[in-house]
C-alpha positions in Angstrom: 10.8 -7.8 8.4 11.5 -5.1 5.9 10.4 -1.8 7.3 8.8 0.2 4.5 7.1 2.7 6.8 10.3 3.7 8.5 11.8 4.7 5.1 8.6 6.6 4.1 10.4 9.9 3.4 12.7 8.2 0.9 9.7 7.0 -0.9 8.0 10.4 -0.7 11.1 12.0 -2.0 11.4 9.6 -4.9 7.7 10.3 -5.9 8.5 14.0 -5.8 11.5 13.5 -8.1 9.4 11.5 -10.6 6.5 14.0 -10.5 8.5 17.2 -10.9 9.5 16.8 -14.6 5.9 16.0 -15.5 4.5 18.9 -13.6 7.0 21.3 -15.2 6.1 19.8 -18.6 2.4 20.4 -18.0 3.0 24.0 -17.0 5.3 24.8 -19.9 3.8 22.8 -22.8 0.5 21.4 -21.6 -1.1 18.3 -23.2 -1.0 17.8 -26.9 -4.7 17.4 -27.5 -6.0 15.2 -30.3 -9.0 15.8 -32.5 -11.4 14.4 -29.8 -10.8 17.6 -27.9 -9.8 20.2 -30.4 -11.7 19.0 -33.5 -10.0 17.7 -36.7 -9.8 14.6 -38.8 -8.3 11.1 -38.6 -7.5 9.1 -41.8 -6.3 5.5 -41.8 -5.1 3.9 -45.0 -3.5 0.6 -45.8 -1.1 0.2 -48.8 -1.0 -3.5 -49.8 1.5 -3.4 -52.7 4.6 -1.7 -51.3 8.2 -2.9 -51.3 8.9 -1.0 -48.1 6.4 0.4 -45.6 5.8 4.2 -45.7 7.9 6.1 -43.2 6.2 8.7 -40.9 8.7 11.4 -41.9 8.1 10.9 -45.6 4.3 11.1 -45.2 4.5 14.1 -42.9 6.8 15.9 -45.4 4.3 15.2 -48.3 1.4 16.5 -46.2 3.2 19.6 -45.2 4.1 20.2 -48.8 0.3 20.2 -49.5 -0.2 22.9 -46.9 -1.2 21.0 -43.8 0.5 22.2 -40.6 1.4 19.9 -37.8 0.1 16.5 -39.1 0.7 13.5 -36.8 1.6 10.4 -38.7 2.0 6.8 -37.5 2.9 3.8 -39.8 3.3 0.1 -39.4 5.4 -2.5 -41.2 2.3 -3.9 -42.8 1.8 -0.7 -44.7 -0.9 1.0 -42.6 -0.7 4.8 -42.3 -2.6 6.7 -39.5 -2.9 10.4 -40.1 -4.2 13.0 -37.7 -4.6 16.6 -38.9 -6.9 19.6 -38.8 -10.5 19.1 -40.0 -10.7 18.4 -43.7 -13.5 17.9 -46.3 -14.1 14.8 -48.4 -12.5 16.5 -51.3 -9.3 17.2 -49.3 -9.3 13.7 -48.1 -9.4 12.3 -51.6 -6.6 14.7 -52.6 -4.5 13.3 -49.8 -5.2 9.7 -50.8 -4.3 10.5 -54.4 -1.0 12.1 -53.4 0.0 9.2 -51.2 -1.2 6.6 -53.8 1.0 8.2 -56.4 3.9 7.5 -54.1 3.0 4.1 -52.5 0.4 2.6 -54.9 -3.3 1.7 -54.4 -4.7 2.0 -50.9 -7.7 0.8 -48.9 -9.4 3.4 -46.7 -9.9 1.8 -43.2 -11.2 4.8 -41.3 -12.1 8.4 -41.7 -13.4 10.4 -38.8 -14.2 14.1 -38.6 -14.8 15.7 -35.2 -15.9 19.3 -34.8 -14.8 21.6 -32.0 -18.3 21.3 -30.3 -17.9 17.6 -29.9 -14.3 18.2 -28.5 -15.7 20.7 -25.9 -18.3 18.1 -24.8 -15.6 15.5 -24.4 -13.5 17.8 -22.3 -16.4 18.7 -20.0 -17.4 15.1 -19.5 -13.8 14.2 -18.7 -13.6 16.8 -16.0 -17.0 15.8 -14.5 -16.1 12.1 -14.6 -12.8 12.5 -12.8 -14.4 14.8 -10.2 -17.3 12.4 -9.6 -15.0 9.5 -9.3 -12.8 11.3 -6.7 -15.8 12.3 -4.6 -17.3 8.9 -4.8 -14.1 7.2 -3.7 -13.6 9.6 -0.8 -17.2 9.0 0.5 -16.9 5.2 0.0 -13.6 4.9 1.9 -14.9 7.1 4.8 -18.0 4.8 5.0 -16.2 1.5 4.6 -13.7 2.4 7.4 -16.1 4.1 9.7 -15.3 1.6 12.5 -11.6 2.6 12.8 -10.2 5.9 14.2 -10.1 8.8 11.7 -11.9 7.0 8.8 -11.7 10.2 6.7 -7.9 9.9 6.6 -8.1 6.6 4.7 -10.2 8.2 2.0 -8.0 11.2 1.8 -4.8 9.1 1.5 -6.4 7.0 -1.2 -7.3 10.2 -3.1 -3.7 11.5 -2.7 -2.3 8.2 -4.1 -4.6 8.2 -7.1 -3.8 11.9 -7.8 -0.1 10.8 -7.7 -0.8 8.2 -10.3 -2.9 10.5 -12.4 -0.2 13.2 -12.5 2.4 10.6 -13.4 0.4 9.7 -16.5 -0.4 13.3 -17.3 3.2 14.4 -16.9 4.4 11.6 -19.0 1.8 12.5 -21.7 3.0 16.1 -21.6 6.7 15.1 -22.1 6.0 12.6 -24.8 3.5 15.0 -26.5 6.2 17.7 -26.7 9.1 15.6 -27.8 7.4 12.7 -29.8 4.1 14.3 -30.8 2.0 11.9 -28.9 -1.6 13.2 -28.6 -4.2 12.9 -25.8 -7.4 11.5 -27.1 -10.6 9.8 -25.7 -8.6 6.6 -25.2 -6.2 8.5 -23.0 -9.2 9.5 -20.8 -10.2 5.9 -20.6 -6.7 4.9 -19.6 -6.6 7.5 -16.8 -9.9 6.4 -15.4 -8.7 2.8 -15.5 -5.5 3.7 -13.7 -7.6 5.4 -11.0 -9.6 2.3 -10.6 -6.6 0.0 -10.3 -4.8 2.5 -7.9 -7.8 2.7 -5.5 -8.3 -1.1 -5.7 -4.7 -1.8 -4.6 -4.9 0.8 -1.9 -8.1 -0.6 -0.5 -6.4 -4.0 -0.2 -3.6 -2.6 1.9 -6.0 -0.4 4.0 -8.4 -3.4 4.6 -5.5 -5.4 6.0 -4.6 -2.5 8.3 -8.2 -2.5 9.6 -8.0 -6.2 10.3 -4.6 -6.0 12.0 -5.7 -3.1 14.2 -7.9 -5.7 16.0 -5.4 -8.5 15.9 -2.3 -6.5 17.1 -3.9 -4.1 19.6 -0.8 -3.7 21.6 1.4 -2.7 18.7 2.1 0.9 17.8 0.1 2.1 14.7 3.3 2.4 12.7 4.2 -1.3 13.3 0.6 -2.4 12.4 0.7 -0.5 9.1 4.2 -1.9 8.2 3.1 -5.4 9.0 0.0 -5.0 6.9 2.0 -3.7 3.9 4.4 -6.7 4.1 1.5 -9.1 4.3 -0.2 -7.7 1.2 3.1 -7.1 -0.7 3.1 -10.4 -2.6 -0.5 -10.1 -3.6 -0.2 -6.5 -4.8 2.9 -7.2 -6.9 1.7 -10.5 -8.3 -1.7 -9.1 -9.3 -0.1 -6.1 -11.1 2.6 -8.3 -12.7 -0.2 -10.5 -14.2 -1.8 -7.4 -15.7 1.5 -5.9 -16.9 2.5 -9.1 -18.7 -0.7 -9.0 -20.7 -0.4 -5.3 -21.4 3.2 -5.7 -22.5 2.2 -8.4 -25.0 -0.5 -6.1 -26.3 1.9 -3.2 -26.6 4.4 -5.3 -28.5 2.1 -7.2 -30.8 -1.2 -5.1 -30.8 -2.2 -2.7 -33.4 -0.8 0.8 -33.8 -4.1 2.4 -32.9 -4.0 1.1 -29.3 -0.3 1.3 -28.7 -0.4 4.6 -26.8 -3.5 3.5 -24.9 -1.6 0.4 -23.6 1.5 2.4 -22.8 -0.6 4.8 -20.6 -2.0 1.8 -18.8 1.4 0.3 -18.2 2.8 3.5 -16.8 -0.3 4.1 -14.6 -0.4 0.6 -13.2 3.3 0.6 -12.3 2.8 3.9 -10.5 -0.4 2.6 -8.8 1.4 -0.4 -7.3 4.2 1.9 -6.1 1.9 4.5 -4.6 -0.3 2.0 -2.8 2.6 0.3 -1.1 5.1 3.2 -0.6 2.8 6.3 -0.4 -0.8 5.7 0.7 -0.2 3.6 3.8 3.0 5.4 5.0 1.1 8.7 4.5 -1.4 7.4 7.1 1.4 6.9 9.6 2.8 10.4 8.9 -0.6 11.8 9.5 -1.2 9.8 12.7 2.1 11.0 14.1 1.4 14.6 13.3 4.2 14.9 10.8 2.0 16.5 8.1 1.1 19.4 10.3 4.6 19.9 11.6 5.5 21.9 8.4 2.6 24.3 8.7 3.7 27.9 9.6 1.2 28.2 12.4 2.3 25.0 14.0 6.0 26.0 14.0 5.1 29.3 15.7 3.1 27.6 18.4 6.0 25.2 19.0 8.5 28.0 19.5 6.2 29.8 22.0 5.6 26.6 24.0 8.6 27.0 26.5 7.5 30.5 27.6 
């Protein structure tokens, strides 16, 4: 039987290596916030009569020549152009359309949204409240659901640590791609993060529930062996469930519209991380906690250990 728990520090180390670049990116550059949070405008046009689709660099250069700083432009092969920039008036929007139509021909306006900074502030506050409420609710639910096993609070805490791992993987990736590729964090990104949290906790609960069952079935086995046996028993289910979702998401990413491409990408990253953290982090963390390995690194514990022989 493959002993995942025995190699727990290899998995913990790998998670730390993956998390580190994202955390550094968050500290250095932060998230590239979209108009949902900062206020601004979004304009989507479709050019039907073009020999070649507009290129993002060409559209960006034309907008910068008109005096707009830092526009974010996405285009498709079908001639659709999605523009994100600071808040503009209807007159400015028409001027942008006229300038682009002079280059690429007549266009159809698919969408124009204007979001002020007040709305952006409300979205930010609700995002923080939603994530905090979800975290507290998960912790209380796990402690209640596992009240009949020793140390039920640990199960909820380990589940929270696993979902924070997945959340920071997504946030770190967003910070890196936002800095180098100009990807922005919008309301759909918040939806993706909350969805990732749900999938992460769901997969973790599956493993923890099997641990609870096996603690009654294998009473004579050490806790470490019970946890490893539970992980192996749920391994196929966890991987197959996530693969089914990933196949669908990959198809949507490759063949879906440009407006949901980033949203699907965040889901793919988060679900891959969620599967890994449930199997290789959450359950092994329970074992490390049970064996006292988490408190071994505390300064006070080391001092007490040194004084013990006297």
